[in-house]
Each structure stands twice: as structure tokens, then as C-alpha cells.
C-alpha positions, 0 to 999 in steps of 0.5 A: 179903532175898536180893535185897537181900544180893546187891545190897549185895555187887554194890555193894561189888564195883563200888566196890572195883573202881572201876567206870568208870560209877560213878566217872564219875558220882561225879566229875560229881556232885562237880564240879557240886556244888562249882562250884554251891556256890561260885557260890551262896556268892559270890552268896548270902552278900553278899545275906544280909549285906545283908538282915541289916545294912541296912534298906530298903523291902520288906526283909521281903518279900525275906526272906519270898521267900527263905524261901519259895524254900527249898522250891521244887520242883527240877522247877520250876527245871528247867522254867524252865531249859528255857524259858530255855536251849532253842533257843526260849528267850532264852538258846538261842543259848548252847547250854547245855541238856544241858551241865554249864554248864547244870546248874551254872546250875540248881543254883546257883539252887537253892542261893542261897536256902539260902546267903542264909537261913543267912547272914541267920540266922547274922548275926542270931544275933550279939550287937549288941555285936559291931558296936558294939565294932568301931565303938568301936575305930575299925574301918572299915565294911569291917572291921566287916563282916569282923568280923561274918563271922568271928564267924558263920563256923560258920553260913556253913560250915553253909550251905555244907554244906547247899547242897552236900548239896542240890545233890549229892542232887537229881535233877530239875534234873540230869535236865532240864537235863543230859539224863543223858548218860553220861560227860558230864552223868550224875550219881550221882542220875540214874544211880541212877534210870536203873540201878534202872529197868533192874533193875540194883539193885547198880549203883544201890545202889553209887552210892547208897553213894558218894553217902552217903559223900560226904555223910559226908566233907563233914560230917566235914570241917566238924566238923573245921574247926569244932573248930579 
């Protein structure tokens, strides 16, 4: 119990004094999660909209595939990323392995199924009258799409938060594609694993508390926006 108490006190001290290692890992994590979530939204929301509003051969298989990808192990994405980005891989000449860009690509792939499935579910939950009313009022196909997206906006915001949370809390892709390089690709999760293995429990706990705090802030922001 004393060990845990000392660890918590050390964590609070590191947070209060803005320890450079803690701050660096936090900034890398926030940057990575923000960029990856935005990219995943740009790709995932249109796919989810298409799956929710269009009928085409193989649609059910595509939907099933995205649902299955929600539980894909992050280490598998990391392995595939290494295969693509290593010097022997097809994208090896881009030198993206062990860089923030490589990490963003990997975590974007991780978050895309979340955005697709949440978007699809949000639109499917809408009443068919929304689309029919918009068409009756003479709305163009583009305006109909915009109306549907506005009506399902709370679901989209939840999807963005879910994607952000999945990215910022994952460790497999960040470790394998980023290499855990201090001040460059080291995130809060990879730093927690490293420092805890080194016996620096207080430092690891400090980063864990910051990670928890980021999640709370993001969810509070979503709640505030939804309330408006």
C-alpha cells in the first residue's frame, strides 16, 4: 500500500512540475490521436454514409467486414505496417517506419472501422421520414445527404470520441511503427510500458493519470456540444 501511495505522490509531483518527459509524451499522443481521428473521419464517414443509403451487390459482406474489423488486434496492424513500411516492403522507399507519419497511418487504419460502423448505425437509426420529407420539400441529393448527416450528428460525435479514445490508448501500433523514440515517437502508452518495466512506477502512473485526464476532457467536451 505504501508503494502505491508513494507512486501516486510522485505522479502528482511530475504532473505539477510539468516534467519534460511526461509533457513530451502527452503532446505526441494528442497530436497522433487528433490527426489520425481526423483522417479516419474523412475516410470513414463517407463509407458509412454510402453503406447506410445505397444498395449494391456485396453490401452485406462489406458491412460484416467492417464490423469484424472493430476487434482486429492492434499488433496485427502493426505487423502489416512493418511489412509495408520496412525497407523490404513496397513502401520502404518512403522511410516512414519509426516516424510519426507511419504511426498516423497505422492508427488511422485502426480507427476507420469505428467511424464507418458508428456512422452506419447512426444513419440507420433515423426515421425514413427524414429523407422523404427532405425530398418532398424539393431538396437536392446533396441537401438530402446534408440533412441526414445533421440529424445524425450526435452519433458522429460519439464516433469521433470513440475513435480518438481507441487511438490514444493503444500501444501495439505505436510501439511497432513508432519505435518508442524519446521526444519523437514516444507516446503516453509506450512510455508507461517502458517506465514501468524500468521500475519507475511514479513516472508511469503520472502518464497514466494524464491519459485518463485527456479522455475525461474529450468526453466532457462532447457532452457540452451535445447539450447545445
